[in-house]
Each structure stands twice: as structure tokens, then as C-alpha cells.
N, C-alpha and C positions, 0 to 999 in steps of 0.2 A: 786154643792157646790161652794161657793165663795172662792177666793184665793187672797192673797196679796203678792206682790214682793217688797222687800226692804232690808235694812241693819239692822243688829241686834244691838239694843241699849243696851240691858242687858239680862242676863240669871240669874235667881235666882232658886236655888235648895235646898230643905230641905228633911228630911226623908219621909215626906208625901205630898210633893207638888213640882211642877216645873212650873215656869212661864218664859215668854220671852216677850220682847218689840221689835216691828219691826217698823222701820221708812220707810214708803211707798215711793217708787221711784216716782218721778214726783210731788207728792203733799206735801211731808214732814210730812204728818199726822202720828201720832204715834198710834199704836194699841197694846194693852196688850192681850196676849194669855195665856191660861192655858194648859200646857203640860200634867199635871196630878195634881189631888188634891184629897186626900182621902175623903174629905167632899162631893165631887160631882162626880158621875158617874164612880168612880174607886173603885173596891173592896178593902177591908181592906188589904187583902193578895193576890195581883194579881199574876197570873201565871208567871212563869219564862220568858216565851217569851214576855210578856207585859213589864217586867222590862228591858229586852234586848232592845226592841224597844225604851223605854224611854231613856235608856243610849245612844243609837245611836242618838236620836234626840239631846240630850245635846252635844254630840261630834260634830255633824254637826253644831250646833249653835255656839259652841266655836270656831271651825275652821273658820266659816264665820266671826265672830266678830274679831278674831285675824288678818285675812287676808283682811278684808274689802270687802269680797265677798257678793253678794246678796243671799237671800234665798227666797223661795216661801213657804208660809204657806197655807194649805187648811183646811177649817173649815166648820162646818154646818151653815146653814142659820140663825138659832136661838140661836147660842151659840158661845163662844170664845174658846171652847175646841178643841184642835188641832186634826185633822184627819191625816195629813201628813206633813212632813218637807222635803224640797228639797233644796240641796245646788246647786246654779247656778254658772256658770263661769263668767258671767257679765251681 
């Protein structure tokens, strides 16, 4: 699976969606990622463990944005739906 490492440009969250924008280290390219969106690949009423994971992702992204720390986003080859969020030290 592809991954991108960079700084968080924004985090947008609503009751049925979550998005983030990452500015790639080295290139400055910006990528928009879907954390979740009820219109695509997310059940209308996801299990509680899914909501906890989504909340953890938002917490990591907010922390990274506030502290200027890089994150690594892992996603499928054919989609911008996030598979994994990692907070990096530098």
C-alpha cells in the first residue's frame, strides 16, 4: 500500500465525514484524504470500535497539526480512503 509522509494542512470533520489534507515532505505536493464518509465504504451506523479508531485518527492529526509534527498516511492503491494514520517524531 502507498504511504505519504508530511505535515497536516487541515482536518475537517462532520457527523458523517472526515477529511484531511497532507503536504508531502520533500515535494510540497498536497494530497486530500478521506478518513471516513458515509457515502463511500462506511456503514451508516459503524461499529463502536470503528468510531473509536476514527476519533483516534482525528486526535493524532490535530496533535500533529498543532505541534508541526509529520504524519504518515497509508492508503490503498486505488483510493484516497485512509487505512492507517501514524504520528511521527520528525
